[in-house]
C-alpha positions in Angstrom: 47.3 1.2 62.0 51.0 1.7 63.1 51.6 2.8 66.7 54.4 5.1 67.8 57.0 3.7 70.2 55.7 5.9 73.0 52.1 4.8 72.5 53.1 1.2 72.4 55.1 1.6 75.6 52.3 3.3 77.3 49.9 0.6 76.3 52.2 -2.0 77.5 52.6 -0.3 80.8 48.8 0.1 81.2 48.4 -3.6 80.4 51.0 -4.7 83.0 49.4 -2.5 85.6 46.0 -4.1 85.1 47.5 -7.6 85.4 49.4 -6.6 88.6 46.1 -5.4 90.1 44.3 -8.6 89.1 47.2 -10.5 90.6 47.1 -8.6 93.9 43.3 -9.0 94.2 43.6 -12.8 94.4 47.0 -13.2 96.1 45.2 -13.5 99.4 48.2 -14.7 101.5 50.5 -12.2 99.9 53.2 -14.8 99.1 53.8 -13.5 95.6 52.1 -16.4 93.9 48.6 -17.7 93.0 48.1 -21.2 94.3 45.4 -23.5 93.0 42.7 -22.2 95.3 43.5 -18.6 94.5 43.6 -19.4 90.7 40.2 -21.1 91.0 38.8 -18.0 92.6 40.2 -15.9 89.7 38.6 -18.2 87.1 35.2 -18.0 88.7 35.3 -14.3 89.3 36.1 -13.3 85.7 33.3 -15.5 84.4 30.4 -14.5 86.6 27.8 -16.1 84.3 29.5 -19.5 83.8 28.7 -22.3 86.2 31.9 -24.4 86.4 32.0 -27.9 87.8 34.8 -29.0 90.1 36.2 -31.2 87.2 36.2 -28.3 84.8 38.0 -26.1 87.3 40.5 -28.8 87.9 41.1 -29.3 84.2 41.6 -25.5 83.7 44.2 -25.3 86.5 46.0 -28.5 85.3 46.3 -26.9 81.8 47.6 -23.6 83.2 50.1 -25.1 85.6 51.4 -27.5 83.0 51.7 -24.9 80.2 53.4 -22.3 82.4 55.4 -24.6 84.6 58.5 -22.3 84.3 56.5 -19.5 86.1 55.4 -21.7 89.0 57.1 -20.7 92.3 58.4 -23.4 94.7 56.9 -24.4 98.0 53.3 -24.4 96.6 53.2 -20.6 96.1 51.8 -21.1 92.6 51.8 -18.9 89.5 54.0 -15.8 89.7 53.0 -12.3 88.5 55.2 -12.6 85.4 53.5 -15.9 84.7 50.0 -14.4 84.8 51.2 -11.6 82.5 52.6 -14.2 80.1 49.2 -16.0 80.0 47.6 -12.8 78.8 50.4 -12.0 76.4 49.8 -15.5 74.9 46.2 -14.6 74.3 44.8 -17.0 76.9 42.4 -14.3 78.0 41.3 -10.7 77.6 42.9 -8.5 80.3 40.6 -5.5 79.6 37.6 -7.7 79.9 38.7 -9.4 83.1 39.8 -6.1 84.6 36.4 -4.6 84.0 34.6 -7.7 85.2 36.3 -7.4 88.6 35.3 -3.7 88.9 38.8 -2.7 89.8 39.8 1.0 89.9 40.7 2.5 86.5 44.3 2.8 85.5 45.5 6.3 84.6 46.7 5.3 81.1 43.3 3.7 80.1 42.7 6.7 77.8 45.9 6.1 75.8 46.0 4.6 72.3 44.7 1.1 71.8 47.3 -1.5 72.7 48.6 -4.4 70.6 50.2 -7.1 72.6 53.3 -8.9 71.1 51.3 -12.0 70.4 48.5 -10.0 68.6 50.6 -9.4 65.6 50.4 -13.0 64.7 46.8 -13.4 65.8 44.2 -11.8 63.5 41.9 -11.0 66.4 42.7 -8.2 68.8 41.0 -7.5 72.2 38.0 -5.2 72.0 38.3 -1.9 74.0 36.1 0.8 75.4 32.4 0.5 75.0 32.8 -2.8 73.1 34.4 -4.4 76.2 31.7 -3.1 78.5 29.0 -4.4 76.2 30.7 -7.8 76.0 30.4 -8.3 79.7 26.6 -8.5 79.3 27.0 -11.2 76.7 29.2 -13.9 78.0 30.6 -16.2 75.3 28.9 -19.2 76.9 25.3 -18.5 76.2 22.2 -20.4 75.0 22.8 -22.0 71.5 21.5 -20.0 68.6 22.2 -16.5 70.0 24.5 -13.9 68.4 28.2 -13.9 67.7 29.4 -13.2 71.2 32.6 -11.6 72.5 36.0 -13.3 72.8 36.3 -15.6 75.9 38.0 -14.5 79.1 41.2 -16.0 80.4 39.5 -18.9 82.3 37.0 -19.7 79.5 39.8 -19.9 76.9 41.8 -22.1 79.3 38.7 -24.3 79.9 38.2 -24.7 76.2 41.8 -25.5 75.7 41.7 -28.1 78.4 38.7 -29.9 76.9 39.6 -29.3 73.2 41.2 -31.9 70.9 45.0 -31.8 70.4 44.7 -30.1 67.0 42.9 -27.1 68.5 45.9 -26.2 70.7 48.6 -27.0 68.2 50.6 -24.0 67.0 50.3 -24.8 63.3 46.8 -26.1 62.8 45.0 -24.7 65.9 42.5 -21.9 66.5 43.5 -18.4 65.5 40.4 -16.4 66.5 38.8 -16.2 69.9 35.3 -16.4 68.4 36.2 -19.9 67.1 36.5 -21.1 70.7 32.9 -20.1 71.4 31.7 -22.0 68.3 33.8 -25.0 69.3 32.3 -25.0 72.8 28.7 -24.8 71.5 29.4 -27.5 68.9 30.7 -29.9 71.5 27.5 -29.4 73.5 25.4 -30.1 70.4 27.4 -33.3 69.5 27.2 -34.6 73.1 23.5 -34.0 73.2 23.0 -35.8 69.9 25.2 -38.7 71.0 23.4 -39.0 74.3 19.9 -39.1 72.6 20.9 -41.6 70.0 22.6 -43.9 72.5 19.5 -43.9 74.7 17.4 -44.9 71.7 20.0 -47.6 70.6 20.5 -45.9 67.3 24.3 -46.0 67.8 26.8 -47.7 70.1 29.1 -46.0 72.5 32.0 -45.9 70.1 30.6 -43.2 67.9 32.9 -40.2 68.1 35.3 -41.9 70.4 37.4 -44.3 68.4 37.1 -47.4 66.3 35.0 -49.3 68.7 35.2 -53.1 68.7 35.8 -53.5 65.0 38.6 -55.7 63.7 40.0 -52.9 61.6 43.4 -52.9 63.3 43.9 -56.6 62.6 44.4 -55.9 58.9 47.2 -54.4 56.8 46.7 -50.8 56.1 44.5 -50.9 53.0 45.1 -47.5 51.7 44.5 -45.2 54.6 47.1 -42.9 56.0 47.5 -41.7 59.6 48.1 -38.3 57.9 44.4 -38.2 57.1 43.5 -37.0 60.5 44.0 -40.4 62.1 41.9 -43.4 62.6 38.9 -41.3 63.4 38.6 -40.4 59.7 38.9 -43.9 58.5 35.9 -45.1 56.6 36.6 -48.6 57.7 36.5 -47.7 61.4 33.7 -45.1 61.3 30.6 -46.1 63.3 27.6 -44.5 61.5 25.3 -42.0 63.1 21.6 -42.4 62.5 21.2 -39.6 60.0 17.5 -40.3 59.5 16.4 -39.7 63.1 14.6 -36.6 64.3 17.4 -35.9 66.7 19.9 -35.7 63.9 17.7 -33.4 61.9 17.5 -31.1 64.9 21.3 -31.2 65.2 21.6 -30.2 61.6 19.4 -27.2 62.1 21.3 -26.1 65.2 24.6 -26.6 63.3 23.2 -24.3 60.6 22.8 -21.6 63.3 26.5 -22.0 64.2 27.5 -21.7 60.6 25.5 -18.5 60.3 27.4 -17.1 63.3 30.6 -18.0 61.5 29.5 -16.3 58.3 28.7 -13.2 60.4 32.3 -12.8 61.6 34.0 -9.4 61.4 36.4 -10.5 58.7 36.9 -13.1 56.0 39.8 -14.5 57.8 37.8 -15.0 61.0 35.0 -16.6 59.1 37.5 -19.0 57.5 38.9 -19.9 60.9 35.4 -20.5 62.3 34.4 -22.9 59.5 37.7 -24.7 59.7 37.2 -25.2 63.5 33.7 -26.5 63.0 34.8 -28.8 60.2 37.7 -30.3 62.2 35.5 -30.8 65.2 32.9 -32.6 63.2 35.6 -34.8 61.6 36.8 -35.8 65.0 33.3 -37.1 65.8 33.1 -38.8 62.3 30.3 -36.6 61.1 32.1 -36.4 57.8 29.1 -35.2 55.7 28.6 -32.2 57.9 32.3 -31.6 58.2 32.6 -31.6 54.4 30.1 -28.7 54.2 32.2 -26.6 56.6 35.4 -27.3 54.7 33.7 -26.5 51.4 32.6 -23.1 52.8 36.2 -22.5 54.0 37.4 -23.3 50.5 35.0 -20.6 49.2 36.4 -18.1 51.7 40.1 -18.8 50.9 40.4 -20.8 47.7 44.2 -20.8 47.7 44.6 -22.1 51.2 45.8 -25.7 51.2 44.1 -26.8 54.5 40.4 -26.8 53.6 41.0 -28.7 50.3 43.2 -31.2 52.2 40.5 -31.7 54.9 37.7 -31.9 52.4 39.6 -34.6 50.6 39.9 -36.5 53.9 36.1 -36.3 54.5 35.3 -37.4 50.9 37.6 -40.4 51.2 36.0 -41.4 54.5 32.6 -41.1 52.8 33.8 -43.5 50.0 33.8 -40.7 47.3 37.3 -41.4 46.1 37.2 -39.6 42.8 36.1 -36.4 44.5 38.7 -36.9 47.2 41.4 -37.1 44.5 40.2 -33.9 42.9 40.4 -32.1 46.3 43.9 -33.4 47.0 44.9 -32.2 43.5 43.6 -28.7 44.4 45.5 -28.9 47.8 48.6 -30.0 45.9 48.3 -27.0 43.6 47.8 -24.6 46.5 50.7 -26.1 48.4 53.1 -25.9 45.5 52.1 -22.3 44.9 52.6 -21.6 48.6 56.3 -22.4 48.5 58.2 -23.0 51.8 55.1 -22.2 53.9 53.4 -25.4 52.7 56.6 -27.6 52.8 55.5 -29.5 55.9 52.1 -30.6 54.4 53.3 -31.5 50.9 54.4 -35.0 51.7 51.0 -35.7 53.4 49.1 -34.4 50.4 51.2 -36.7 48.1 50.5 -39.7 50.4 46.8 -39.1 50.7 46.5 -38.4 46.9 48.2 -41.7 46.3 45.8 -43.5 48.6 42.8 -41.9 46.9 44.2 -43.0 43.5 44.8 -46.5 44.7 41.2 -46.6 45.8 40.2 -45.9 42.2 42.6 -48.6 41.0 45.2 -46.1 39.7 48.3 -47.9 41.2 50.9 -46.5 38.8 49.8 -43.0 39.5 49.8 -43.7 43.3 53.4 -45.0 43.0 54.5 -41.6 41.7 52.9 -39.7 44.6 54.3 -42.1 47.2 57.7 -41.7 45.6 57.4 -38.0 45.7 56.4 -38.0 49.4 59.4 -40.2 50.2 61.7 -37.8 48.3 60.3 -34.7 50.1 60.5 -36.5 53.5 63.1 -39.3 53.4 62.1 -40.3 57.0 58.5 -40.9 56.1 58.2 -44.6 56.8 54.6 -44.8 55.8 55.2 -43.3 52.4 57.9 -45.9 51.8 55.7 -48.7 53.0 52.8 -47.5 50.7 55.3 -47.2 47.8 56.5 -50.7 48.4 53.0 -52.1 48.6 51.9 -50.3 45.4 55.0 -51.5 43.5 54.2 -55.0 44.7 50.7 -54.5 43.4 52.0 -53.8 39.8 54.4 -56.7 39.9 57.7 -54.7 40.4 58.9 -57.0 43.2 62.5 -56.1 43.5 61.7 -52.4 43.7 59.0 -53.2 46.3 61.5 -55.2 48.3 63.9 -52.2 48.5 61.2 -49.7 49.5 59.8 -51.9 52.2 63.2 -52.7 53.6 63.8 -48.9 53.9 60.4 -48.5 55.7 61.3 -51.2 58.2 64.8 -49.6 58.7 63.0 -46.4 59.7 60.3 -48.2 61.8 61.4 -51.7 62.8 58.0 -52.5 64.5 56.0 -51.8 61.3 54.0 -55.0 61.1 52.3 -54.2 57.8 55.7 -53.4 56.2 57.0 -56.8 57.4 54.0 -58.5 55.9 54.2 -56.9 52.5 58.0 -57.4 52.4 57.4 -61.1 53.0 54.9 -61.2 50.1 57.5 -59.5 47.8 60.2 -62.0 48.9 57.8 -64.9 48.2 57.1 -63.5 44.7 60.8 -63.5 43.9 61.3 -67.0 45.3 63.1 -66.2 48.6 60.7 -68.2 50.8 63.0 -68.7 53.8 63.2 -64.9 54.3 59.6 -64.5 53.5 58.6 -66.9 56.3 60.8 -64.9 58.7 59.1 -61.7 57.7 55.6 -63.1 58.0 56.5 -64.4 61.4 57.8 -61.0 62.5 54.5 -59.4 61.4 52.5 -61.9 63.4 54.7 -61.5 66.4 54.2 -57.7 66.3 50.5 -58.1 65.7 49.2 -61.6 66.5 45.9 -61.0 64.8 47.4 -59.8 61.5 45.0 -61.4 59.0 47.0 -60.6 55.9 50.2 -62.1 57.3 48.4 -65.3 58.4 46.5 -65.6 55.1 49.6 -65.0 53.0 51.7 -67.4 55.1 49.0 -70.0 54.4 49.4 -69.3 50.7 53.2 -69.7 50.9 52.8 -73.1 52.7 50.3 -74.2 50.1 52.7 -73.4 47.3 55.4 -75.4 49.1 53.0 -78.4 49.5 52.8 -78.0 53.3 49.1 -78.5 53.3 48.7 -79.2 57.1 50.5 -76.0 58.0 48.5 -74.1 55.3 45.2 -75.3 56.7 46.3 -74.2 60.2 47.0 -70.6 59.0 43.6 -70.4 57.2 41.9 -71.7 60.3 43.5 -68.9 62.3 42.3 -66.4 59.8 38.8 -67.7 60.1 38.9 -67.4 63.9 39.5 -63.7 63.5 37.4 -63.1 60.4 34.7 -65.8 60.2 33.4 -64.4 56.8 36.7 -64.5 55.0 35.5 -66.6 52.1 38.9 -66.7 50.4 40.5 -68.2 53.5 37.6 -70.7 53.6 38.1 -71.7 50.0 41.9 -72.1 50.3 41.4 -74.1 53.5 39.3 -76.5 51.4 42.1 -76.8 48.8 44.6 -77.4 51.6 42.4 -80.2 53.0 42.1 -81.7 49.5 45.9 -81.7 49.5 45.9 -83.7 52.7 43.4 -86.2 51.2 40.6 -85.0 53.5 37.9 -85.0 50.8 34.9 -84.9 53.1 36.3 -82.0 55.2 37.2 -80.3 52.0 33.7 -80.6 50.7 32.3 -79.1 53.9 34.8 -76.2 53.7 33.8 -75.6 50.0 30.1 -75.5 51.0 30.8 -72.9 53.7 32.8 -70.8 51.2 29.9 -71.0 48.8 27.5 -69.8 51.5 29.7 -66.8 52.1 30.2 -65.7 48.5 27.7 -67.4 46.2 30.3 -67.4 43.5 29.7 -69.8 40.6 33.3 -70.9 40.5 33.0 -72.2 44.1 29.8 -74.1 43.1 31.7 -75.6 40.1 34.5 -76.7 42.4 31.9 -78.5 44.7 30.3 -80.2 41.7 33.7 -81.3 40.3 34.7 -82.8 43.7 31.4 -84.8 43.8 32.1 -86.0 40.2 35.6 -87.1 41.2 34.3 -89.0 44.2 31.7 -90.8 42.0 34.1 -91.7 39.2 37.2 -92.5 41.2 39.2 -94.8 38.9 41.3 -97.8 39.9 44.9 -97.0 40.8 47.2 -97.2 37.8 50.8 -96.3 36.9 51.6 -92.7 36.0 50.7 -89.5 37.7 47.7 -89.3 40.1 46.8 -86.4 42.3 45.3 -88.5 45.0 41.9 -87.1 44.6 40.5 -89.4 41.9 41.8 -87.7 38.8 42.7 -90.0 35.9 46.4 -91.0 35.9 48.2 -89.6 32.9 51.5 -89.3 31.1 52.9 -86.3 29.3 54.2 -87.1 25.8 56.4 -85.1 23.5 54.8 -82.8 20.9 56.1 -84.9 17.9 53.9 -87.8 18.9 50.7 -85.6 18.5 49.5 -85.9 14.9 46.6 -84.0 13.4 43.7 -85.4 11.5 42.7 -82.7 9.0 44.1 -79.2 8.6 41.5 -77.7 10.8 42.9 -79.4 13.9 45.0 -76.9 15.8 48.7 -77.6 16.5 49.4 -78.4 20.1 52.0 -75.7 20.5 49.9 -73.1 18.8 47.0 -73.9 21.1 49.3 -73.6 24.1 50.4 -70.2 23.0 46.9 -69.1 22.2 45.6 -70.3 25.6 48.2 -68.2 27.3 47.3 -65.1 25.3 43.6 -65.8 26.0 44.3 -66.0 29.7 46.1 -62.6 29.6 43.2 -61.2 27.6 40.8 -62.3 30.3 43.0 -61.1 33.1 43.3 -57.6 31.6 39.7 -57.6 30.4 40.9 -56.1 27.1 38.8 -58.7 25.4 35.8 -56.6 26.5 37.3 -53.4 25.1 36.1 -52.4 21.7 39.1 -51.8 19.4 37.4 -48.7 18.1 37.9 -47.1 21.5 41.6 -47.5 21.0 41.3 -45.6 17.7 39.2 -42.9 19.4 41.9 -42.5 22.1 44.5 -42.3 19.4 42.7 -39.5 17.7 41.8 -37.5 20.8 45.1 -37.9 22.7 47.5 -35.1 22.1 51.0 -36.3 22.9 54.0 -34.0 22.2 56.9 -35.5 20.2 60.0 -36.4 22.3 63.3 -37.9 21.5 64.7 -41.1 22.9 68.3 -41.7 23.8 69.0 -42.7 20.2 67.6 -39.5 18.9 64.5 -41.2 17.3 61.3 -39.1 17.6 58.5 -40.7 19.4 55.2 -39.9 21.2 56.0 -41.3 24.6 54.2 -40.8 27.8 54.8 -41.7 31.5 53.3 -45.0 32.7 51.0 -43.1 35.1 49.6 -41.1 32.2 49.1 -44.3 30.2 47.2 -45.7 33.2 44.7 -42.8 32.9 44.1 -43.8 29.2 43.6 -47.4 30.2 41.2 -46.4 32.9 39.1 -44.8 30.1 39.3 -47.8 27.9 38.4 -50.1 30.8 35.9 -47.8 32.5 33.5 -50.7 33.1 35.9 -52.3 35.6 35.7 -52.0 39.4 38.8 -50.5 41.0 40.2 -53.8 42.4 39.7 -55.5 39.0 41.4 -52.6 37.2 44.4 -52.9 39.6 44.7 -56.6 38.6 44.6 -55.6 34.9 47.3 -52.9 35.4 49.5 -55.4 37.1 49.2 -57.9 34.2 49.8 -55.2 31.6 52.8 -53.8 33.5 54.4 -57.2 33.9 53.8 -58.4 30.3 53.6 -55.3 28.0 55.2 -52.3 29.7 58.2 -54.3 30.9 59.0 -55.0 27.2 58.2 -51.6 25.9 60.1 -49.9 28.7 63.1 -52.3 28.9 65.5 -49.5 29.9 63.3 -48.6 32.9 62.8 -44.9 31.9 59.2 -44.9 33.1 58.0 -43.8 29.6 56.2 -45.8 26.9 55.8 -45.3 23.1 52.0 -44.7 23.0 51.6 -45.7 19.3 53.5 -48.9 19.8 51.4 -49.7 23.0 48.1 -49.2 21.1 49.5 -51.5 18.3 50.4 -54.2 20.9 46.9 -54.3 22.6 44.8 -53.9 19.5 45.0 -57.6 18.4 43.5 -58.7 21.7 40.7 -56.1 21.9 37.1 -57.0 20.9 35.9 -56.5 17.4 36.2 -58.1 13.9 39.6 -59.4 13.1 40.1 -57.2 10.1 39.2 -54.1 12.1 41.8 -55.1 14.8 44.5 -55.4 12.2 43.5 -52.0 10.7 43.8 -50.3 14.1 47.2 -51.9 14.5 48.4 -50.3 11.3 46.8 -47.0 12.2 48.6 -47.1 15.5 51.9 -47.5 13.7 50.9 -44.6 11.5 50.2 -42.5 14.7 54.0 -42.7 15.5 56.0 -39.6 14.4 58.2 -41.6 12.1 55.2 -42.5 9.9 53.5 -39.1 9.8 53.2 -37.6 6.4 54.0 -40.9 4.7 50.8 -41.2 2.6 49.4 -44.1 4.6 52.6 -46.1 4.6 54.9 -47.2 7.4 58.6 -48.0 7.3 59.5 -51.6 6.9 61.9 -51.3 9.8 59.0 -50.1 12.1 56.8 -53.0 11.0 59.6 -55.5 11.8 60.3 -53.8 15.2 56.6 -54.0 16.0 56.3 -57.7 15.1 59.4 -58.5 17.2 57.9 -56.7 20.2 54.5 -58.3 19.6 55.9 -61.8 19.7 58.2 -60.9 22.7 55.0 -59.9 24.6 52.6 -62.7 23.6 54.9 -65.6 22.6 57.9 -65.0 24.9 59.3 -68.5 24.5 60.0 -67.7 20.8 60.2 -63.9 21.0 63.9 -63.7 21.9 65.2 -66.0 19.2 62.9 -64.4 16.7 64.3 -61.0 17.5 67.8 -62.3 16.7 66.9 -64.0 13.5 64.7 -61.3 11.8 66.4 -59.0 9.4 65.8 -55.7 7.7 65.5 -53.5 10.9 67.3 -50.7 9.1 65.4 -51.1 5.8 64.2 -47.6 4.8 61.6 -48.8 2.3 57.9 -48.1 3.0 55.1 -50.8 3.2 51.4 -50.4 2.5 48.6 -51.9 4.6 48.3 -54.9 2.2 52.1 -55.6 2.5 51.9 -55.2 6.3 49.1 -57.8 6.5 51.3 -60.3 4.7 54.0 -59.8 7.4 51.4 -59.8 10.2 49.6 -63.0 9.1 52.8 -65.0 8.7 52.4 -68.1 10.9 56.1 -68.5 11.6 57.4 -64.9 11.8 54.3 -62.9 12.2 51.2 -63.1 14.4 49.3 -65.8 12.5 48.3 -67.2 15.9 45.5 -64.6 16.0 43.2 -66.9 14.1 43.6 -69.5 16.9 43.0 -66.9 19.5 39.8 -65.8 17.8 38.6 -69.4 17.7 39.1 -69.6 21.5 37.2 -66.4 22.0 34.2 -67.7 20.0 34.1 -71.1 21.7 34.2 -69.8 25.3 30.6 -70.9 26.0 30.4 -74.0 23.8 29.9 -77.3 25.7 29.9 -80.8 24.4 27.0 -82.4 26.1 28.0 -85.0 28.7 31.6 -85.3 27.4 34.3 -84.7 30.0 38.0 -84.6 29.6 39.7 -88.0 30.2 42.4 -86.3 32.2 41.0 -83.5 34.4 37.4 -84.9 34.3 35.9 -81.4 33.9 33.1 -80.9 31.3 34.7 -79.9 28.0 34.2 -76.2 27.1 35.5 -75.0 23.8 37.1 -77.4 21.3 37.1 -81.1 22.0 40.1 -83.1 20.8 39.2 -86.7 20.2 41.9 -89.4 19.8 40.7 -91.4 16.7 42.1 -94.8 17.7 41.0 -95.1 21.3 38.2 -92.5 21.3 39.2 -90.7 24.5 38.7 -86.9 24.5 40.8 -84.1 25.8 40.0 -80.5 26.7 41.9 -77.5 25.3 44.2 -77.3 28.3 45.1 -81.0 28.6 45.7 -81.3 24.8 48.0 -78.3 24.8 50.0 -79.7 27.7 50.4 -83.1 26.0 48.6 -85.2 28.6 47.2 -88.6 27.7 45.7 -91.4 29.9 48.5 -93.7 31.0 46.4 -96.6 30.0 47.0 -95.7 26.3 50.7 -95.7 25.5 51.2 -95.4 21.8 54.0 -94.4 19.4 51.8 -91.6 18.1 48.4 -90.1 18.9 46.0 -88.9 16.2 43.6 -86.2 17.2 40.7 -84.6 15.5 39.3 -81.3 16.8 35.6 -80.7 17.1 34.4 -77.1 17.6 30.9 -78.3 18.7 28.9 -81.5 18.9 27.2 -80.8 15.6 30.6 -81.3 13.9 31.1 -84.5 15.8 27.7 -85.8 14.8 28.3 -85.0 11.1 31.6 -86.7 11.2 30.1 -89.7 12.9 27.4 -89.9 10.2 30.0 -89.6 7.4 32.0 -92.4 8.9 28.9 -94.5 9.2 28.0 -93.9 5.5 31.5 -94.8 4.4 31.4 -97.9 6.5 28.1 -98.9 5.0 29.3 -98.3 1.4 32.4 -100.4 2.2 30.2 -103.3 3.4 28.0 -103.1 0.2 31.2 -103.2 -1.9 32.5 -106.2 -0.1 29.2 -107.9 -0.4 
């Protein structure tokens, strides 16, 4: 209700008179100021039912004298009258309540209209008056837990709460708006302290709960997707020390917490209830009681669905609880609310984008995360963390130059950013600038001596450079910090092998196997034992120093095939490369029919490229969402690896101009050949994907010849890059307007020289993945042969797929040409052996 100027003036005068009388009551020495002793007496007097300790009194006075330093008189006189008036104007206390509690004579203007202090316009709560004030004196805000709502706190109680409250509670933008929230905060702090004390006595938790990260090694790692904007380290799932949520004490705490929530719901207005629940939620978050905090934030969301803060805080709690998908949804709601809020939410928008990116990364959605980190950096160019996270994510998808630029900008803004130095070093190593990479790794280690990632990656750089002694030292330092780091243990074993320390390497491998129980580590141990048992005599040629057979690499023209079924060496090399990509991306486990389903269910608007050609293109981040559905069986970290491989190999070709958009139909056609399913079905999905493109719509099941040729060019550029560039120059008919049917397209696709005839070799590799050849081992690498076995017919040595494709032969057998026959399994070899025996027997009979 609006007040007249005269009423407001009268109210203000009445208020000032009350403050003056309170001031004179406690200015015992009459020096015009309230010193610490006099202020202490005021605090106690206006809170007759509160028993303050000396420490509490001291904290209150420290807070007041620090906050209102400009009103402190010299020579130890203390707080001036205008200073005391300012404390009440700022809402630090209720002047009517304090005046009544001191039983001072009434002021003549008490009967005037209700007053509204200048600060009250911005604060939804206003001081109670009349009978309400009198009643509140009988019900002090500090009362036994579980009682009613209570009145707003007096000056000293509010100051006491502020002195003991976390920093966020007193901040102007995210602090406490209603006085009733202070009472709830006080009561909640008592509950949490009681719970902590009981659980510590029983040994259920350690002393770090609610007070920091404890003795964990969390700070020794690079930031693995957690932002300081998400309420600091206290919210980090990695640093959270768990409470014992199964104990009777915790269940009692939950019941008492429910009483506080009931008090919050019984507030006088929706806004006050919202503030109450937000305060409860933030306090619980500070103590890492994320599950309980989440319930408060969810209730706040119900009270004010369009407010950005509860969604943002709920997302933080969900992330801390490991519920990343739900956290992402909350951040999206927060983003929607912030964008609708306009300039009022401008400050929090970069934080939302950062945290949304982090949540998406936790789900493996790195391309989507890049977009949000980039948006945060645009909104706040000085946001060093957003730039660092952007650089790290770009590195994670193989865009090393862009990552280098973003990380350099982050370091420019924050030179002591150890994690940014570490990731910049990794990006530099990826592009071959090892000298600068070593410098950056060393800077990260100098800034944070226990930086595990920097030590581990520096070890990898030294290993790549052949500096095995230095690499082993780095991995040893990693293990001194993180004894269970199995990858460091495994790489240490490899470094020791590089030094020729076979026995030490074997010990390190066994330790790695104990840590991880991975079958590949077990195979490595077995292989090392085999090499030690079968160490050959020294011979000319190449030898790795660990007992592997010396070999020479011969040119492809010297490899001759016995029979048409034996695969050409170069074709096998290309097929093995494609098979490796298929395994890395896990597309070989994706049914090709799922691609068709996505094609039918995805509605993509037609857009026009720079050349004016219509296409159904989408952003890389949107394509990543489709891939997540296709590869839904993958864990987030494995999916990240798949996205990196796809981005480096496929998207870099399809998005050569760097627009960030990809032709969806062409992408489906590129991945269909390496998905699982019968070969003919894969080819059919390829054709249907080309039909999906706008240029082929309404063409009666035919595609343009030019589109088919463009597709085959891109297909070969992706999967056979050594030939793709020359092929693209030599193929003709790109502008041919004629249409081709599915049958005609198959002829083009199956062409072994200009098409993708290598698909048959790829399928053969897929089918022979688990085929072993008894006790036969490769004469070069000495591993058991898996897949096809290539036998040299004259000297009878055998090669595995990999060594045959690389042209390796034992140096003991130097011939003008080598004739190989391929055996898909040992049954074929046995049949061949029997046929040879029969032919030999018949020849003997003939000679006889």
